[in-house]
C-alpha positions as CSV (number, residue, x, y, z in Angstrom):
1,M,57.0,-4.2,-17.0
2,I,55.7,-1.1,-15.2
3,H,53.3,-0.4,-18.1
4,E,52.1,-4.1,-18.0
5,I,51.2,-3.5,-14.3
6,L,49.5,-0.2,-15.1
7,L,47.4,-1.8,-17.9
8,A,46.6,-4.6,-15.5
9,L,45.4,-2.1,-12.9
10,L,42.9,-0.9,-15.6
11,G,41.7,-4.5,-16.3
12,K,43.8,-5.1,-19.4
13,D,45.5,-8.5,-19.7
14,G,48.6,-9.3,-21.7
15,D,51.6,-11.7,-21.6
16,I,52.3,-11.3,-17.9
17,F,48.8,-10.8,-16.6
18,V,46.1,-13.3,-17.8
19,N,42.5,-14.1,-17.0
20,D,41.6,-17.3,-15.1
21,R,38.5,-19.3,-15.5
22,H,36.6,-17.0,-13.2
23,D,37.6,-14.0,-15.4
24,N,39.9,-12.7,-12.6
25,M,43.3,-11.5,-13.5
26,K,46.5,-13.1,-12.2
27,V,50.2,-13.4,-13.0
28,C,51.0,-16.0,-15.6
29,D,52.3,-19.2,-14.0
30,H,55.9,-20.4,-14.2
31,L,57.5,-17.1,-15.4
32,P,61.3,-17.6,-14.7
33,F,62.1,-14.0,-14.2
34,I,59.5,-13.3,-11.4
35,H,60.4,-14.3,-7.8
36,P,57.5,-16.0,-5.8
37,H,57.4,-13.0,-3.4
38,E,57.1,-10.6,-6.4
39,E,54.4,-12.8,-7.8
40,E,52.4,-12.3,-4.6
41,V,52.7,-8.5,-4.9
42,L,51.8,-8.6,-8.6
43,N,48.8,-10.7,-8.0
44,R,47.6,-8.1,-5.5
45,F,47.7,-5.5,-8.3
46,A,46.0,-8.0,-10.6
47,M,43.1,-8.5,-8.2
48,L,42.7,-4.7,-8.0
49,G,42.5,-4.6,-11.8
50,S,40.0,-7.4,-11.8
51,N,37.7,-5.4,-9.4
52,Y,38.1,-2.4,-11.6
53,K,37.2,-4.4,-14.7
54,K,34.1,-5.9,-13.1
55,I,32.8,-2.6,-12.0
56,F,33.7,-0.9,-15.3
57,T,32.0,-3.7,-17.3
58,F,28.8,-3.3,-15.2
59,C,28.7,0.4,-15.8
60,S,29.2,0.0,-19.5
61,E,26.4,-2.5,-19.7
62,V,24.0,-0.3,-17.8
63,T,24.9,2.9,-19.8
64,L,25.2,1.5,-23.3
65,L,23.1,-1.7,-23.4
66,P,20.1,-1.2,-21.1
67,S,17.8,-3.1,-23.4
68,R,19.8,-6.4,-23.4
69,N,19.5,-7.0,-19.7
70,L,16.2,-6.1,-17.9
71,T,18.0,-6.0,-14.5
72,H,20.0,-3.1,-15.8
73,S,17.0,-1.0,-16.8
74,G,15.8,1.9,-14.9
75,K,16.8,5.4,-13.9
76,Y,18.1,4.5,-10.4
77,I,20.4,1.8,-11.7
78,R,21.7,4.2,-14.3
79,A,22.3,6.8,-11.6
80,F,24.0,4.1,-9.6
81,S,26.3,3.4,-12.6
82,T,27.0,7.1,-13.0
83,G,28.1,7.3,-9.3
84,L,30.3,4.3,-9.7
85,K,32.0,5.8,-12.8
86,E,32.7,9.0,-10.9
87,V,34.5,7.0,-8.2
88,L,36.3,5.0,-10.9
89,S,37.4,8.2,-12.6
90,E,39.3,9.2,-9.5
91,Y,41.0,5.8,-9.6
92,E,41.9,6.3,-13.3
93,C,43.3,9.7,-12.6
94,C,45.5,8.1,-9.9
95,I,46.8,5.6,-12.5
96,Q,47.6,8.4,-14.9
97,K,49.5,10.3,-12.2
98,I,51.5,7.2,-11.3
99,E,52.4,6.7,-15.0
100,R,53.7,10.3,-15.2
101,D,55.7,9.8,-12.0
102,F,57.3,6.6,-13.4
103,L,58.1,8.4,-16.6
104,N,59.8,11.2,-14.7
105,E,61.6,8.9,-12.3
106,P,62.0,5.3,-13.8
107,R,63.9,4.1,-10.7
108,L,60.8,4.2,-8.5
109,P,60.1,0.9,-6.7
110,L,56.9,-1.2,-6.7
111,S,56.4,-0.1,-3.1
112,Y,55.5,3.3,-4.6
113,L,52.6,1.7,-6.3
114,N,51.4,0.2,-3.0
115,Y,51.7,3.7,-1.4
116,K,49.7,5.5,-4.1
117,L,47.0,2.8,-4.4
118,G,46.7,2.0,-0.7
119,T,43.1,3.2,-0.3
120,Y,41.9,1.5,-3.5
121,F,42.9,-2.0,-2.2
122,Y,40.0,-1.6,0.2
123,L,37.7,0.7,-1.8
124,L,37.3,-1.3,-5.1
125,P,36.5,-4.7,-3.3
126,D,33.8,-2.8,-1.3
127,L,32.4,-1.3,-4.5
128,R,32.4,-4.6,-6.2
129,L,30.6,-6.2,-3.3
130,L,28.0,-3.4,-3.4
131,M,27.5,-3.9,-7.1
132,E,27.1,-7.6,-6.7
133,K,24.5,-7.0,-3.9
134,V,22.5,-4.8,-6.2
135,Q,22.7,-7.6,-8.9
136,S,22.1,-10.6,-6.8
137,F,19.1,-9.3,-4.9
138,S,17.5,-8.1,-8.1
139,T,17.1,-4.8,-6.4
140,K,15.5,-2.0,-8.5
141,G,14.4,1.5,-8.0
142,M,14.5,3.1,-4.6
143,G,15.4,-0.2,-3.1
144,I,19.0,0.5,-4.3
145,L,19.1,3.6,-2.1
146,D,18.8,1.5,1.1
147,I,21.8,-0.7,0.1
148,I,24.0,2.3,-0.6
149,F,22.8,4.2,2.4
150,K,23.9,1.3,4.7
151,L,27.4,1.4,3.2
152,T,27.8,5.1,4.2
153,F,28.0,3.9,7.8
154,C,30.9,1.4,7.2
155,G,34.1,1.7,9.2
156,R,36.3,2.8,6.3
157,P,36.2,6.6,5.6
158,V,37.2,6.2,2.0
159,T,34.4,3.7,1.3
160,A,31.8,5.8,3.2
161,A,32.8,8.9,1.1
162,A,32.5,6.9,-2.1
163,A,29.0,5.6,-1.0
164,E,27.9,9.2,-0.3
165,T,29.0,10.2,-3.8
166,I,27.0,7.3,-5.4
167,L,24.0,8.0,-3.1
168,M,24.0,11.6,-4.2
169,H,23.6,10.6,-7.9
170,C,20.8,8.2,-7.0
171,N,19.1,10.8,-4.9
172,R,19.0,13.2,-7.8
173,V,16.6,10.8,-9.5
174,L,14.5,10.7,-6.3
175,Y,14.4,14.5,-6.1
176,S,13.4,14.7,-9.7
177,Q,10.5,12.3,-9.2
178,L,9.5,14.2,-6.0
179,N,9.6,17.4,-7.9
180,S,7.2,16.3,-10.6
181,F,5.0,14.4,-8.2
182,L,4.8,16.9,-5.3
183,L,4.5,20.1,-7.5
184,H,2.7,18.9,-10.7
185,G,1.0,15.7,-9.6
186,I,2.8,13.7,-12.3
187,L,4.1,10.3,-11.5
188,H,6.7,9.5,-14.2
189,D,7.8,6.0,-13.4
190,P,8.1,3.9,-16.5
191,Y,10.2,1.3,-14.8
192,E,8.1,1.2,-11.6
193,E,10.9,2.3,-9.4
194,F,9.3,4.9,-7.2
195,C,8.0,4.2,-3.7
196,I,4.5,5.3,-4.8
197,R,2.5,3.3,-7.3
198,P,-0.7,4.2,-9.0
199,V,-3.9,2.3,-8.2
200,K,-6.2,3.1,-11.2
201,N,-9.6,2.0,-12.4
202,D,-9.6,-0.6,-15.2
203,C,-10.8,1.9,-17.8
204,I,-7.5,3.8,-17.7
205,E,-4.2,2.4,-18.9
206,K,-0.9,3.3,-17.2
207,P,0.8,6.1,-19.2
208,T,4.3,5.1,-20.3
209,S,7.0,6.7,-22.3
210,D,9.8,5.1,-24.4
211,D,11.6,8.4,-25.0
212,E,14.4,7.7,-22.4
213,D,17.1,9.4,-24.5
214,A,15.3,12.8,-24.6
215,I,17.0,15.7,-22.9
216,E,15.9,16.0,-19.3
217,L,14.7,19.2,-17.6
218,N,17.2,20.6,-15.1
219,I,14.6,20.6,-12.2
220,G,11.6,18.5,-13.0
221,G,13.4,15.3,-14.0
222,L,11.3,15.0,-17.1
223,S,12.0,15.8,-20.7
224,G,9.9,18.6,-22.2
225,K,8.2,16.2,-24.5
226,E,7.2,13.9,-21.6
227,L,5.9,16.7,-19.5
228,R,3.7,18.0,-22.4
229,E,2.4,14.5,-23.1
230,L,1.5,13.8,-19.5
231,Q,-0.1,17.2,-18.9
232,Q,-2.1,17.1,-22.2
233,S,-3.2,13.4,-22.0
234,D,-6.7,13.0,-23.4
235,D,-7.2,10.0,-21.2
236,L,-6.8,11.8,-17.9
237,Q,-8.6,15.0,-19.0
238,S,-11.7,13.4,-20.5
239,R,-12.6,10.5,-18.2
240,K,-12.6,12.2,-14.8
241,V,-11.2,9.1,-13.1
242,F,-10.1,9.7,-9.5
243,L,-6.7,8.1,-9.3
244,K,-5.4,6.6,-6.1
245,F,-1.9,5.8,-5.0
246,A,-0.4,3.2,-2.7
247,I,3.0,2.9,-1.0
248,R,5.6,0.3,-2.0
249,T,7.0,-0.3,1.4
250,E,9.6,-2.7,0.0
251,M,11.1,0.2,-2.0
252,L,11.4,2.6,1.0
253,P,15.0,3.3,2.1
254,A,15.9,3.5,5.8
255,Y,15.9,7.3,5.8
256,I,12.4,7.7,4.4
257,S,9.8,6.7,7.0
258,V,6.4,5.3,6.2
259,R,4.8,8.4,7.7
260,L,6.8,10.6,5.3
261,A,5.9,8.3,2.4
262,E,2.2,8.7,3.4
263,K,2.6,12.5,3.3
264,I,4.1,12.2,-0.2
265,R,1.2,10.0,-1.3
266,F,-1.3,12.4,0.1
267,I,0.2,15.4,-1.8
268,G,0.3,13.5,-5.1
269,E,-3.3,12.3,-4.7
270,S,-4.5,15.8,-3.9
271,L,-2.8,17.3,-6.9
272,M,-4.2,14.6,-9.2
273,L,-7.6,15.3,-7.7
274,F,-7.5,18.9,-8.7
275,Q,-6.0,18.2,-12.1
276,N,-8.7,15.6,-13.1
277,E,-11.4,18.3,-12.6
278,N,-9.5,21.1,-14.4
279,Y,-9.4,23.0,-11.1
280,G,-6.4,24.9,-12.2
281,S,-3.0,25.4,-10.7
282,I,-2.8,24.8,-6.9
283,F,0.6,26.5,-6.4
284,N,1.6,29.8,-7.9
285,S,4.7,30.0,-10.1
286,D,6.9,31.7,-7.4
287,Y,6.1,28.9,-4.9
288,V,6.9,26.2,-7.5
289,A,10.1,27.9,-8.4
290,D,11.2,28.2,-4.8
291,I,10.4,24.6,-3.9
292,S,12.2,23.4,-7.1
293,I,15.3,25.4,-6.2
294,R,15.4,24.0,-2.7
295,L,15.0,20.4,-4.1
296,Q,17.8,21.1,-6.5
297,Q,20.0,22.3,-3.6
298,L,19.2,19.1,-1.7
299,S,20.1,17.0,-4.7
300,D,23.5,18.7,-5.0
301,D,24.3,18.1,-1.3
302,K,26.6,15.2,-0.8
303,Q,25.4,14.7,2.7
304,M,21.8,13.3,2.9
305,N,19.8,16.0,4.7
306,I,16.7,14.1,5.6
307,S,15.5,16.7,8.1
308,S,15.4,19.4,5.4
309,L,13.6,17.1,3.1
310,E,11.0,16.3,5.7
311,H,10.5,20.0,6.5
312,L,10.1,20.7,2.8
313,I,7.5,18.0,2.3
314,N,5.6,19.0,5.4
315,N,5.6,22.6,4.0
316,I,4.0,21.4,0.8
317,G,1.6,19.1,2.6
318,S,0.4,22.0,4.9
319,T,-0.1,24.3,1.8
320,I,-2.1,21.8,-0.1
321,G,-3.9,20.6,3.0
322,S,-5.2,24.1,3.7
323,K,-6.4,24.5,0.1
324,L,-8.0,21.1,0.2
325,Y,-9.7,21.9,3.5
326,N,-11.2,25.1,2.0
327,L,-12.4,23.1,-1.0
328,I,-14.0,20.3,1.1
329,I,-15.7,22.8,3.4
330,H,-17.1,24.9,0.6
331,S,-18.3,21.7,-1.1
332,G,-20.8,21.1,1.7
333,F,-18.8,18.6,3.8
334,T,-20.7,19.4,7.0
335,D,-24.1,19.2,5.3
336,E,-23.1,15.8,3.8
337,L,-22.1,14.6,7.3
338,I,-25.6,15.4,8.5
339,R,-27.2,13.6,5.6
340,L,-25.0,10.5,6.3
341,K,-26.1,10.6,9.9
342,D,-29.7,10.9,8.9
343,I,-29.6,7.9,6.5
344,Y,-26.8,5.6,7.7
345,L,-27.3,6.2,11.4
346,L,-31.1,6.4,11.2
347,G,-31.2,10.1,12.3
348,R,-34.4,10.5,10.3
349,G,-36.3,8.0,12.6
350,E,-39.7,8.8,11.1
351,L,-38.5,8.0,7.6
352,F,-37.3,4.5,8.6
353,L,-40.4,4.0,10.7
354,A,-42.5,4.4,7.6
355,F,-40.0,2.5,5.5
356,I,-40.1,-0.6,7.7
357,D,-43.9,-0.7,7.5
358,F,-43.9,-0.3,3.7
359,A,-41.0,-2.7,3.0
360,Q,-42.0,-5.5,5.4
361,P,-43.9,-7.5,2.7
362,V,-41.0,-6.9,0.2
363,L,-38.0,-7.8,2.4
364,S,-39.4,-10.5,4.7
365,G,-39.4,-13.2,2.0
366,S,-36.7,-14.6,-0.1
367,I,-34.7,-12.5,-2.5
368,H,-35.8,-12.2,-6.2
369,Q,-34.5,-10.2,-9.1
370,V,-37.0,-7.3,-8.4
371,T,-36.4,-7.2,-4.6
372,E,-33.9,-4.4,-4.8
373,H,-36.2,-2.3,-7.1
374,D,-39.2,-2.9,-4.8
375,A,-37.1,-1.9,-1.7
376,N,-36.1,1.4,-3.3
377,S,-39.7,1.9,-4.3
378,S,-40.8,1.4,-0.7
379,F,-38.1,3.9,0.4
380,K,-39.5,6.5,-1.9
381,R,-43.0,5.7,-0.9
382,A,-42.0,6.4,2.7
383,L,-40.5,9.7,1.6
384,F,-43.7,10.8,-0.1
385,F,-45.8,9.6,2.8
386,L,-44.0,12.0,5.1
387,N,-44.0,14.8,2.5
388,L,-40.2,15.0,2.4
389,S,-38.2,16.4,-0.4
390,D,-36.5,14.1,-2.9
391,D,-33.2,15.8,-1.9
392,V,-33.2,13.7,1.3
393,L,-32.3,10.6,-0.8
394,N,-30.1,12.3,-3.3
395,G,-27.0,10.1,-3.9
396,F,-28.5,7.2,-1.7
397,S,-30.1,4.0,-2.8
398,L,-30.8,0.7,-1.2
399,K,-28.9,-2.4,-2.3
400,I,-29.5,-6.1,-1.9
401,N,-26.2,-7.9,-1.5
402,N,-25.6,-11.0,-3.6
403,K,-26.0,-14.4,-1.9
404,D,-22.5,-15.4,-2.9
405,Q,-21.2,-12.4,-1.1
406,P,-23.0,-12.3,2.3
407,N,-22.5,-9.2,4.4
408,N,-21.2,-9.2,8.0
409,F,-24.6,-9.2,9.6
410,E,-23.9,-12.7,11.1
411,F,-22.7,-10.7,14.2
412,F,-26.4,-9.9,14.9
413,T,-28.2,-13.2,14.2
414,S,-28.2,-16.5,15.9
415,T,-27.3,-19.8,14.3
416,S,-30.9,-20.9,13.9
417,E,-31.8,-17.6,12.4
418,K,-29.0,-17.6,9.9
419,Q,-30.3,-20.9,8.6
420,T,-33.7,-19.5,7.9
421,E,-33.3,-15.7,7.3
422,I,-29.8,-15.1,6.1
423,Y,-31.0,-14.7,2.5
424,T,-34.1,-12.6,3.2
425,G,-34.1,-9.0,2.1
426,W,-33.7,-7.6,5.6
427,Q,-30.5,-9.6,6.1
428,Q,-28.9,-8.6,2.8
429,L,-30.0,-4.9,2.9
430,S,-27.4,-2.2,2.7
431,I,-27.1,1.4,1.4
432,S,-25.2,2.5,-1.7
433,Y,-24.0,6.1,-1.6
434,T,-22.2,8.1,-4.3
435,P,-20.4,11.1,-2.9
436,K,-20.1,14.2,-5.0
437,W,-16.7,15.6,-6.0
438,P,-14.4,16.2,-4.1
439,L,-16.0,14.5,-1.0
440,H,-15.0,11.1,-2.3
441,V,-11.5,11.6,-0.9
442,I,-13.0,11.4,2.6
443,F,-16.0,9.1,2.0
444,T,-14.0,6.2,0.6
445,K,-15.1,2.6,0.0
446,D,-13.7,1.5,3.4
447,V,-15.4,4.4,5.2
448,L,-18.8,3.6,3.6
449,N,-18.4,-0.1,4.5
450,K,-18.1,1.1,8.2
451,Y,-21.2,3.2,7.8
452,N,-23.1,0.2,6.3
453,K,-22.0,-2.0,9.2
454,L,-23.5,0.5,11.6
455,F,-26.6,0.8,9.4
456,R,-27.4,-2.9,9.4
457,F,-27.0,-3.1,13.2
458,L,-29.2,0.0,13.8
459,L,-31.9,-1.2,11.4
460,S,-32.1,-4.5,13.2
461,V,-32.5,-2.7,16.6
462,R,-35.1,-0.4,15.1
463,R,-37.1,-3.2,13.6
464,V,-37.2,-5.1,16.9
465,Q,-38.3,-2.0,18.7
466,Q,-41.1,-1.5,16.2
467,L,-42.2,-5.1,16.5
468,L,-42.4,-4.8,20.3
469,H,-44.4,-1.6,20.0
470,Q,-46.8,-3.2,17.5
471,C,-47.5,-6.1,20.0
472,W,-48.9,-3.5,22.4
473,K,-51.8,-2.9,20.0
474,L,-52.9,-6.5,20.1
475,K,-55.9,-7.4,22.3
476,R,-54.8,-8.4,25.9
477,T,-56.8,-11.3,27.4
478,E,-56.7,-12.8,30.8
479,S,-55.2,-16.0,29.5
480,N,-52.1,-14.4,28.2
481,A,-51.8,-11.4,30.6
482,Y,-48.3,-12.3,31.7
483,F,-47.0,-12.0,28.2
484,W,-47.3,-8.2,28.4
485,L,-44.9,-8.1,31.4
486,I,-42.5,-10.0,29.2
487,R,-43.0,-7.6,26.4
488,A,-42.5,-4.7,28.8
489,H,-39.2,-6.0,29.9
490,M,-38.1,-6.6,26.4
491,S,-39.3,-3.1,25.3
492,F,-37.5,-1.5,28.3
493,L,-34.2,-3.1,27.3
494,I,-34.5,-2.3,23.5
495,D,-35.8,1.3,24.1
496,N,-32.9,2.1,26.4
497,L,-30.5,0.5,23.9
498,Q,-32.0,2.7,21.1
499,Y,-31.8,5.8,23.3
500,Y,-28.3,5.1,24.3
501,L,-27.2,4.7,20.7
502,Q,-28.9,7.7,19.3
503,V,-28.3,10.2,22.2
504,D,-25.3,9.0,24.2
505,V,-23.3,7.7,21.3
506,F,-24.2,9.3,17.9
507,E,-25.3,12.7,19.0
508,S,-22.5,13.1,21.4
509,H,-19.8,12.1,19.0
510,F,-21.3,14.0,16.1
511,C,-21.2,17.2,18.1
512,S,-17.6,16.5,19.0
513,L,-16.8,15.9,15.3
514,M,-18.4,19.1,14.2
515,K,-16.6,21.1,16.9
516,R,-13.3,19.6,15.8
517,I,-13.9,20.5,12.1
518,A,-14.8,24.1,13.1
519,E,-11.5,24.4,15.1
520,T,-9.1,23.3,12.4
521,N,-8.2,24.4,8.9
522,D,-6.2,21.3,7.9
523,F,-7.5,18.6,5.7
524,E,-5.6,15.7,7.3
525,T,-7.0,16.7,10.7
526,I,-10.5,16.4,9.3
527,C,-9.7,13.0,7.9
528,L,-8.3,11.8,11.2
529,A,-11.2,13.3,13.2
530,H,-13.7,11.5,10.9
531,E,-11.9,8.2,11.2
532,A,-11.8,8.5,15.0
533,Y,-15.5,9.4,14.9
534,L,-16.3,6.2,13.0
535,S,-14.1,4.1,15.2
536,N,-15.7,5.4,18.4
537,L,-19.2,4.7,16.9
538,Q,-18.3,1.1,16.1
539,S,-16.7,0.6,19.5
540,Q,-19.6,2.1,21.5
541,C,-22.1,0.2,19.4
542,F,-20.4,-2.9,20.7
543,L,-19.3,-4.0,17.2
544,S,-15.7,-4.3,18.4
545,S,-16.6,-6.5,21.4
546,S,-17.4,-10.1,20.4
547,A,-19.0,-11.0,23.8
548,L,-21.3,-7.9,24.0
549,S,-22.3,-8.1,20.3
550,T,-23.2,-11.8,20.7
551,C,-25.4,-11.0,23.7
552,I,-27.2,-8.2,21.9
553,S,-27.6,-10.4,18.9
554,K,-29.3,-13.2,20.9
555,I,-31.5,-10.6,22.7
556,L,-32.7,-9.2,19.3
557,H,-33.3,-12.7,18.1
558,C,-35.4,-13.6,21.2
559,C,-37.5,-10.5,20.8
560,R,-38.2,-11.2,17.1
561,K,-39.2,-14.7,17.9
562,F,-41.4,-13.5,20.8
563,C,-43.2,-11.1,18.6
564,H,-43.8,-13.7,15.9
565,V,-45.3,-16.1,18.4
566,I,-47.5,-13.4,20.0
567,N,-48.9,-12.5,16.6
568,F,-49.6,-16.2,15.9
569,I,-51.3,-16.7,19.2
570,N,-53.6,-13.7,18.8
571,G,-54.7,-15.0,15.4
572,N,-57.2,-17.8,14.8
573,C,-55.2,-20.4,16.9
574,S,-56.6,-23.7,18.0
575,A,-56.2,-24.9,21.6
576,K,-53.6,-27.5,20.6
577,E,-51.6,-24.9,18.6
578,F,-51.9,-22.5,21.6
579,A,-50.3,-25.0,24.0
580,K,-47.5,-25.8,21.5
581,Q,-46.8,-22.1,21.0
582,K,-46.8,-21.5,24.8
583,L,-44.1,-24.1,25.3
584,L,-42.1,-22.4,22.5
585,L,-42.7,-19.1,24.2
586,E,-41.4,-20.4,27.6
587,D,-38.1,-21.5,25.8
588,I,-37.8,-18.0,24.3
589,I,-38.4,-16.4,27.7
590,K,-35.8,-18.6,29.3
591,Q,-33.2,-17.8,26.7
592,F,-34.0,-14.1,26.9
593,S,-33.6,-14.1,30.7
594,N,-30.3,-16.0,30.6
595,T,-28.9,-13.7,27.9
596,C,-29.9,-10.6,29.9
597,C,-28.0,-12.1,32.8
598,L,-24.9,-12.7,30.7
599,L,-25.2,-9.1,29.2
600,F,-25.3,-7.7,32.7
601,K,-22.2,-9.6,33.8
602,N,-20.3,-8.4,30.8
603,L,-21.3,-4.8,31.3
604,S,-20.5,-5.0,35.0
605,G,-17.1,-6.4,34.4
606,V,-15.8,-3.5,32.2
607,R,-18.0,-0.5,33.0
608,T,-15.5,1.6,34.9
609,H,-15.5,5.2,33.8
610,Q,-11.8,5.2,33.2
611,V,-11.7,2.1,30.9
612,S,-15.1,2.1,29.2
613,P,-17.2,5.2,30.1
614,H,-19.8,4.4,27.4
615,L,-20.5,1.0,28.9
616,A,-21.0,2.7,32.3
617,Q,-23.5,5.1,30.6
618,F,-25.4,2.2,29.0
619,M,-25.5,0.3,32.3
620,L,-26.7,3.4,34.2
621,R,-29.8,3.6,31.8
622,L,-30.5,-0.1,32.4
623,D,-29.9,-0.2,36.1
624,F,-30.9,3.3,37.2
625,N,-33.0,1.9,40.2
626,N,-30.6,-1.0,40.9
627,Y,-33.3,-3.5,39.8
628,F,-30.8,-5.2,37.5
629,S,-28.2,-5.4,40.3
630,E,-30.5,-6.8,42.9
631,S,-31.8,-9.5,40.6
632,G,-28.3,-10.6,39.6
633,G,-28.8,-9.4,36.0
634,S,-32.0,-11.4,35.5
635,L,-35.3,-9.9,34.8
636,S,-37.0,-12.8,36.6
637,I,-39.7,-13.1,34.0
638,Y,-38.9,-16.8,33.4
639,H,-39.9,-17.7,36.9
640,F,-43.0,-15.5,36.7
641,S,-44.2,-17.3,33.6
642,K,-43.6,-20.8,35.2
643,S,-45.7,-19.9,38.2
644,S,-48.5,-18.6,36.0
């Protein structure tokens, strides 16, 4: 009967131990030679054998039949199975030793079995529960690591030790993928298990490999055939597509932070960047060998040493960051920043002054198929008019957004204006910019969208400023003399806004950015400094404040309407039309005065130097002689016009 028990402990049924309808083993009912108390003890052994059988069957399915069950496919699940089999092998060795002991001493009692198998009565149920969690949650890839990692902190030392063994096997797959990704820029992830996923252009298909049974390299985690195929891929070498990667946050285990995953993504993207341009090897062979050995040592360590892993990844990140910094700087990054400032931020004021004059007939009307072409022609015409080189616009072109995809310029137009001008060329105008390699890693699509948002706002301010200046050239008569005081107040506000933007905001922050770039030799520091630069520009241009941006939008709208009415009045206007336009003008003046008052109150409420120093600077320019403060924020021009 001892051998029946031993076979049952290994999941083998027979005459005494049978399977129930749930495929769990138990003692056959109504055996006359087994006492009820003995039956209870034997059922305990049978349950242990059932747990072993379930785990062993799972491991066999994963190892031998991966294609029949998609949930069992993948390198991590196979490593998980390998770890389970290693723990089960210790259990099997224990059964063999018990068998030898009974053969040497047949009179040993059943309590001896309880003594020898004591720890497994707790371990195997825990492992079965772990296995069922992996199956029931449909967990795959690195998500398995988190489930195992949590089990290492359970209260049973034997279960924690077994979980560490299983985790070590799964981490070996992780370290293999990290090795190929961090040192060679190769993401070999046929089952989409890694925490980093590729984000590729439509013209490139995802490389896959079906050769799962090939012999793996000791360090890289790839077979020699796979490594050669990925490195010599015609697709990647010929098309020069800049691949991007994203993080699968749902795959991250608890011991890998999002910050560390971002570092891993950055390193892989950088290596892919160099490889796509045949730049050559980034790391020398000695460095690659040293890092590979250290990763191999970490993979053989049963205790998860996350601090050593972080230090190693930071070391690789610092090395590639320094090389990428040198490449970016030598590629003319600072010169390109100046060009972006000149075009997107209207640093070349004379160019856009001429462009607005030349493009006014083209962009003031509705959009046609040739509007974008005519706008670019006006841009080049302004360039030739100023005798500027074509290099000024190299990589830049004007773009008219589609009507079905309106831009975010609603921030700077009133409701009435949106109904009449939202689809004019001015409202849909933006700049398209194609950065040269490798500056595209900094000037991404999101970054260029921020530049375009600033450009549309600045162009609107510049157009209004130019309209107000052009009004000054009109003939002033006694009948409309008070209009020029209105224009002077409007021009004062817009001129100070323009000076504040170009000098206090753009020039100041641009100098700070250039200084930060000169003081560092790290690529990530450059990226962070540039992102902070754009964020500060948007904030100090009031794009982040709904209240202030709405006030400025209404003021610009009032100024545009004022200039249009003035131009109409100074034309061949009848007395009846003049009276009608004068009433409209009084409404514009009233709205402008009220909006200025609201702007003053908003600026006064948050202009402390500690909270918003840029608002205090703007307020100082508007209220340098306390005129604004004494009038309660109103320019008093509405009352002047009524008395006249």
